[in-house]
C-alpha positions in Angstrom: 88.9 3.4 45.1 88.9 7.0 44.1 89.1 9.5 47.0 89.3 13.3 46.9 92.5 15.0 48.0 90.8 16.4 51.1 89.8 12.9 52.2 93.4 11.7 51.6 94.8 14.5 53.7 92.6 13.6 56.7 93.8 10.0 56.4 97.4 11.0 56.3 97.0 13.3 59.4 95.3 10.5 61.3 98.3 8.3 60.5 100.6 11.0 61.8 98.6 11.2 65.1 99.4 7.6 65.9 96.3 5.8 64.6 97.2 2.3 63.3 97.4 2.0 59.5 95.4 -1.2 59.6 92.4 0.5 61.2 92.6 3.5 58.8 92.7 1.3 55.8 89.9 -0.9 57.0 87.6 2.0 57.6 88.5 3.8 54.3 88.5 0.7 52.2 92.1 1.2 50.8 95.3 -0.7 50.9 98.4 0.1 53.1 100.6 0.8 50.1 98.3 3.6 48.9 98.2 5.1 52.4 102.0 5.1 52.9 102.5 6.4 49.3 100.2 9.4 50.0 102.1 10.0 53.3 105.5 10.0 51.6 104.3 12.3 48.8 102.8 14.8 51.2 105.8 14.9 53.5 108.4 15.1 50.7 106.6 17.8 48.7 107.3 21.6 49.1 105.3 23.5 51.6 103.6 25.6 49.0 102.4 22.6 47.0 101.6 19.9 49.6 97.9 19.5 48.9 98.2 19.3 45.1 100.4 16.2 45.3 97.5 14.3 46.7 95.3 14.9 43.6 94.6 11.9 41.6 96.7 11.4 38.5 93.9 9.7 36.6 91.0 11.7 35.2 87.7 10.0 35.9 84.0 10.6 35.5 82.7 13.8 33.9 86.2 15.2 33.3 87.4 12.2 31.3 88.1 13.1 27.7 86.3 9.9 26.6 83.2 10.7 28.6 80.0 9.7 26.7 77.4 12.4 26.1 74.0 12.2 27.8 72.3 11.5 24.5 74.6 8.6 23.8 74.0 7.1 27.2 70.3 7.3 26.7 70.7 5.6 23.3 72.6 2.7 25.0 69.9 2.3 27.6 67.1 2.4 25.1 68.7 -0.4 23.0 69.2 -2.5 26.1 65.6 -2.0 27.3 64.1 -2.7 23.8 66.0 -6.0 23.5 66.9 -7.4 27.0 68.2 -10.6 25.5 71.1 -8.8 23.8 74.6 -9.1 25.2 76.6 -6.0 26.2 79.0 -6.5 23.3 76.1 -6.5 20.8 74.6 -3.4 22.5 78.0 -1.6 22.2 78.2 -2.5 18.5 74.7 -1.1 17.8 75.3 2.1 19.8 78.8 2.6 18.2 80.7 2.7 21.5 83.4 0.6 23.1 82.5 -2.5 25.2 83.8 -0.9 28.4 81.9 2.3 27.8 78.6 0.4 27.2 79.2 -1.8 30.2 79.9 1.2 32.5 76.7 3.0 31.4 74.6 -0.1 32.0 76.3 -1.0 35.2 75.5 2.4 36.6 71.8 1.6 36.3 72.1 -2.1 37.1 71.3 -3.0 33.5 74.5 -4.8 32.6 72.8 -8.2 33.1 69.7 -9.6 31.3 67.9 -10.3 34.6 68.3 -6.6 35.6 67.0 -5.4 32.3 64.0 -7.7 32.4 63.2 -6.7 36.0 63.5 -3.0 35.1 61.3 -3.5 32.0 58.6 -5.3 34.0 58.4 -2.4 36.5 58.9 0.7 34.4 58.7 -0.4 30.7 61.1 1.4 28.5 61.1 4.7 30.4 64.5 6.0 31.3 63.3 8.6 33.9 61.1 7.1 36.6 59.4 9.6 39.1 59.7 8.8 42.8 56.6 8.4 44.9 56.3 10.3 48.2 56.8 7.0 50.1 60.1 6.4 48.3 61.2 9.9 49.1 60.4 9.5 52.8 62.3 6.2 52.8 65.3 8.0 51.3 65.2 10.7 53.9 65.0 8.1 56.8 68.0 6.3 55.4 69.9 9.6 55.2 69.1 10.3 58.8 70.3 6.8 59.7 73.8 7.7 58.4 73.7 6.6 54.8 75.7 8.8 52.4 74.0 11.2 50.0 76.2 9.8 47.1 74.9 6.3 47.6 71.3 7.4 47.9 71.4 9.6 44.8 73.0 6.8 42.8 70.4 4.2 43.9 67.4 6.5 43.4 68.8 8.0 40.2 68.5 11.7 41.2 71.0 14.5 41.6 72.3 16.0 44.8 70.5 19.3 44.1 67.2 17.5 43.8 67.9 15.5 47.0 68.6 18.6 49.1 65.6 20.5 47.6 63.3 17.7 48.5 64.7 17.2 52.0 64.4 21.0 52.7 60.8 21.0 51.5 60.1 18.0 53.7 61.5 19.6 56.8 59.9 22.9 56.2 56.6 21.1 55.8 57.0 19.6 59.3 57.7 16.1 57.9 54.3 15.7 56.1 53.7 13.8 52.9 51.9 16.8 51.3 55.2 18.7 51.1 56.5 15.9 48.8 53.8 16.2 46.2 55.1 17.4 42.8 54.2 21.0 42.0 53.8 19.9 38.4 51.6 16.9 38.5 52.0 14.3 35.8 50.4 11.0 34.8 47.1 10.0 36.4 47.2 12.9 38.9 47.2 15.5 36.1 44.1 17.6 35.8 43.8 16.8 32.1 44.1 13.0 32.5 41.2 11.1 30.9 40.5 7.6 32.3 40.5 5.0 29.6 42.2 7.2 26.9 45.2 4.9 26.8 43.0 1.9 26.1 41.2 3.7 23.3 44.5 4.8 21.7 45.9 1.3 21.9 42.7 -0.2 20.4 43.0 2.3 17.4 46.6 1.3 16.9 45.8 -2.4 16.9 43.0 -1.7 14.4 45.0 0.5 12.0 48.7 1.0 12.8 49.0 3.5 9.9 47.1 6.2 11.8 49.2 9.2 12.9 48.8 10.9 16.3 46.8 13.7 14.6 44.4 11.2 13.0 44.0 9.3 16.3 43.2 12.5 18.1 40.5 13.5 15.5 38.9 10.0 15.6 38.7 10.2 19.4 37.1 13.6 19.2 34.5 12.4 16.7 33.9 9.3 18.9 33.3 11.1 22.2 31.8 14.3 20.6 34.3 16.3 22.7 38.0 16.9 22.8 39.6 13.9 24.7 43.4 13.8 23.9 45.5 16.2 21.9 48.0 15.0 19.3 50.8 15.6 21.8 48.9 13.5 24.3 48.5 10.7 21.8 52.2 10.9 21.0 53.1 10.7 24.7 51.0 7.6 25.1 52.5 5.9 22.1 56.0 6.8 23.3 55.3 5.4 26.7 54.4 2.0 25.3 57.2 2.1 22.7 54.8 2.6 19.7 56.0 6.0 18.3 57.2 4.5 15.0 55.1 2.8 12.3 57.2 -0.4 12.5 56.6 -0.7 16.3 52.8 -0.1 15.8 52.6 -2.6 13.0 54.3 -5.3 15.2 52.0 -4.4 18.1 48.9 -4.8 15.8 50.1 -8.2 14.6 50.6 -9.4 18.2 47.2 -8.1 19.3 45.3 -9.7 16.4 47.1 -13.0 16.9 46.3 -13.0 20.6 42.6 -12.3 19.9 42.3 -15.1 17.3 43.8 -17.8 19.4 40.6 -18.7 21.4 38.4 -18.5 18.3 40.6 -20.8 16.2 41.1 -23.2 19.2 37.4 -23.6 19.5 36.8 -24.5 15.8 39.8 -26.7 15.1 41.2 -29.1 17.7 44.8 -28.9 16.7 47.9 -29.8 18.7 49.5 -26.9 20.5 52.5 -26.6 18.3 50.3 -26.5 15.1 47.8 -24.1 16.7 50.5 -21.6 17.6 51.7 -21.6 14.0 48.3 -21.5 12.3 46.8 -18.8 14.4 49.5 -16.3 13.3 48.2 -16.2 9.7 44.8 -18.1 9.5 41.7 -15.9 10.1 38.8 -17.2 12.1 36.4 -19.3 10.0 33.2 -17.6 8.8 29.7 -19.1 8.7 29.8 -19.5 4.9 33.1 -21.4 5.2 31.6 -23.8 7.8 28.6 -24.5 5.6 30.7 -25.2 2.5 33.0 -27.3 4.6 30.0 -29.4 5.8 28.7 -29.9 2.3 32.2 -30.9 1.1 32.4 -33.6 3.7 29.0 -34.9 2.9 29.8 -35.2 -0.8 33.2 -36.8 0.0 31.6 -39.3 2.3 29.0 -40.2 -0.4 31.6 -40.7 -3.1 33.7 -42.8 -0.7 30.8 -45.0 0.2 29.9 -45.5 -3.4 33.4 -46.6 -4.4 33.6 -48.8 -1.3 30.3 -50.5 -2.2 31.6 -51.2 -5.8 34.9 -52.5 -4.4 33.2 -55.0 -2.1 30.9 -56.2 -4.9 33.8 -56.7 -7.3 35.9 -58.5 -4.6 32.9 -60.8 -3.7 32.4 -61.7 -7.4 36.1 -62.4 -7.8 36.2 -64.6 -4.8 33.4 -66.8 -6.1 35.3 -67.6 -9.3 38.8 -68.3 -7.7 40.0 -71.4 -5.9 40.6 -71.5 -2.1 44.4 -70.9 -2.3 44.0 -67.8 -4.4 41.4 -66.4 -2.1 43.6 -66.9 1.0 46.6 -65.1 -0.8 44.4 -62.3 -2.0 43.0 -61.8 1.6 46.5 -61.5 3.1 47.6 -59.1 0.3 44.6 -56.9 1.0 45.2 -57.0 4.8 48.9 -56.0 4.2 47.8 -53.2 1.9 45.3 -51.9 4.5 47.6 -52.0 7.4 50.4 -50.4 5.4 48.1 -47.6 4.3 47.0 -47.0 7.9 50.7 -46.9 9.1 51.6 -44.5 6.3 48.8 -42.1 7.2 49.6 -42.3 10.9 53.3 -41.5 10.2 52.5 -38.7 7.7 51.3 -36.3 10.4 54.8 -36.3 12.0 56.5 -35.4 8.7 53.9 -32.7 8.1 54.5 -31.3 11.6 58.3 -31.2 11.0 57.9 -29.5 7.7 55.5 -26.8 9.0 57.8 -26.0 12.0 60.8 -25.7 9.7 59.0 -23.6 7.1 57.6 -21.1 9.7 60.5 -21.0 12.1 61.7 -17.4 12.8 65.1 -16.0 12.6 65.8 -12.8 14.4 67.6 -9.8 12.8 68.5 -6.6 14.4 68.6 -3.2 12.8 71.0 -0.3 13.7 68.6 1.1 16.3 68.2 -2.2 18.1 64.7 -3.1 16.9 64.3 -6.8 16.1 62.8 -7.9 12.8 61.6 -11.4 11.9 62.2 -13.2 8.6 60.9 -16.6 7.5 63.3 -19.5 7.5 62.5 -20.3 3.8 
């Protein structure tokens, strides 16, 4: 456990006043060997340099020469939130950092495990900075008044000490009212330029045509509403909030949206098993009316031809049976029955082979690019 030298000096002085070493170590969370080592270094050092000997010999945190930049830490968290199933080792390779460095960055935000990344993604999406609500700030102040340290609170709520003290001073000057905790710069739904339903319109346009740029989307919305709804910067902010600021991401979102909209239509027309329906609906469009009519005519013609050939076959078999002896008739009957049951069994087994073939041919294999975005490639 890393302690500042002032804290170490207080522990050493308490030990010199007669307080038991076990009690001091238990309260400070250190071992007895460290406490006695600090005591010996402090007592044996010159009087002009006593406090400096208690300084830590290991450089940690922001002063470490291997400290990652803020931009690199954000890149590590973005890769982890885009692909929660990735391991920490894979995230480190994609970000170009060491395994311990990536693990430390993710551990600081409780993102070092897949469950933590999925829980964070469900609550906040891919946003790295999450604003605190007034209720969360009041809860933080109450925990501070109950004796919890500022360091632990700032680490848990992901804010700086400067921000914490600024909020708590405003809260106390405002006589402990929630109005004093409202942001001076409103954002999101409380912003005065917020347009209800604008996000749904932008997402619908992206699903319809993922090649549209933020400028084009803003112009289309202006023509649609006959007034200025969202600027190109606002469109870009919405796209970035949902992780759609690149063409590849918008293209994948459009494919997912179209596939989800086609599932009930295709399910209603074709009664397929679930495993086949999930495969077919990803690339088969909904059947049109002309297709259904042509399908019906094809089935009528096929049934007529089958009935005609069946009638000819029965007539020929009846004529053959009239000219053959009884033994040949019995043998021919067993042969026809065997052929019939064999054909039925073959057709019944054929669907399993077709299912296996379709599943293997359309199975997906995941590939990851350098920025952590997953791409899919056909198995064949």
